[in-house]
N, C-alpha and C positions, 0 to 999 in steps of 0.2 A: 503494499500500499504506499503510495507516494503522497506526500503533503505539499500543497502549494506554497511557494515562497511568500513569507509575510510581506516582503517588499512589493511583490507583484499585486498582491491584494490591495495594498494601499494606493498603488498607482492606478488601479482600476476604479476605485471608489473616488478618487480626487476629481475627475471630470463630472461625475454626477453631483458631487457636493458643490462644485463651482456653479453648475447650472441652477440648482436649488437656491443658492445664495443670490444669484442674479435675479431670479424670479421674486425672491422675498424683497430685495432692494427695490425692485420696480414697483412693488405694492406699497412701499413706504414713501414713494414720490407724491407729487401733487395729485389730489383726487380729481376724477372726471366730474365736471359740473355740467348738467343738462340745463337747457335754457327754457324748456317748456315745463310747466307745472303738471303733475299728475293729479287727476280728480276721479270722481266716481264714473262708472261705466254710463254712457249715454242711455237715456230711457229709450225703450223700444217704441213707445207711443209718442210720436211727435205731433206737432200741431196739424199736420195734413193726414193723420191716420184716423181710421174709423174701426169699428169692430164687426165681426161676423160671428153669428151663432147658428149652427146647423143642427136642427133636431132630426138627425138621420134615424132610419129604422132601428129598433131596439131588439136585443136578444138577452136571454139569461145565460150567462157563461157557465154556471152550474145549477142544477136543479135547486139546491139549497138557497140560492140567491135570486130566485124567480120573483120575489117581491121588489128587487132592485135591479131591473134590467139596465143594460149599458147600451149606449148608442154606438152604431157601427162607425168605423173610420171612414174618412173621406179625403178626397184630393182637391186642392185649389190650383187652377191653371189660369194662364192668360187666355184671352179670347182666341188666340191662334194655337191653343192647346199646348203650350210650354208649361210643364208642371213646376209650380212654385213650392208647394208644400204638401206633404202627406200628413194629415192631422189624426192623431190619436184622440178620439173624441170622448174622453171621459175624465171628469174631475169630481170632487166631493166624495161623500160617503159611498163606498162601494163602486166608485167611478160612474155614478148613475146620472150625472148632469152633464150636458154637452159643453165643450170647451168654448171660451170666448177668445177668438184669434184677432190680433191687431194687424191691420194691413194698411199700406198707403192708399189714399183715395184713388179710385179708378175702377175699371171693369175687369171682372174675373169670371171664370166658369167653375162651378162646383160640381164634382162628380160624386154622387152618394147613392146609398141604397134607400129606397122609400119603404114604407110599412107594408106593401103588398109583395115584397120580395125582389122587385126589379131595381135596375139602376136608372138614374136620371141625370141629365147634364142640365144644370140650371145656370143661366147667365145672372150674375149679381153685380150691383153697383155698390161700391163702398164710398161713403161720403165722409168728410172730415168730421170728427167729434160726434158721429152718429153710429147706431148699431143697426145692421141688417140682420134680419132673422129669416131663415129658411126653415119652414116646418114640413118635414117629410113624414112625421109619424102622428100628426093630428093633436100634439100636446100643447104647442105654443099659441096657436091662433084658433079663434072660433071657426068651426067648420060648418056654419049654417049654409043653407042652399040659396040664400038670397043672391040676386044677380046684380048687387051693387057694384059700381065702377071701382076701379083701382086694386082689384084682387087678381093675383096670378093663380091659375088653377092647373091641376093635372087634367088629362082628358076625362077622368071619372068624376070630376067636380071637386076634388080634394084641394082646399086652399093651401098654396105653398108659401105665399107672402104677399107683400104689397107691391104693386107696379112701381118701378122707379120713375120718379117725376122729372129727374134732371140727369140723364145719362152724361158721362164725361166726354163722350166723343162728339 
């Protein structure tokens, strides 16, 4: 068994020690000073944002929770079908309430499941500081058969929401 020469070990450690000392010396120099202050993260809801709530079809994830059905997920897209967001549509106790989504004012398409099992694409208008409600399960809006103006309906008469009065285009 041969042993390394102690002098060789010292000369091998010397360059590593010099590098470490140089790094420590550079840390002890003048601190880096940033010119821009750091603050809280900007709010997602700006002055031009509105809200969207979609009451999509509901289902019971497990039999024991049938008293608390959850809303199905949905997709938000631009009018030319560029997907912006896939929305997990559940908040609150047992995730039984639909999510309120903040969006910049503008026109969008919502693709969601309605209460009779099919899918529907609903054009929506988001206005600044207002909430647009899309009712696909009959929970949020009155479902009377009156033929009053201003209501958007499915072909079977189900009220989906209020007709947009000032589309942005």
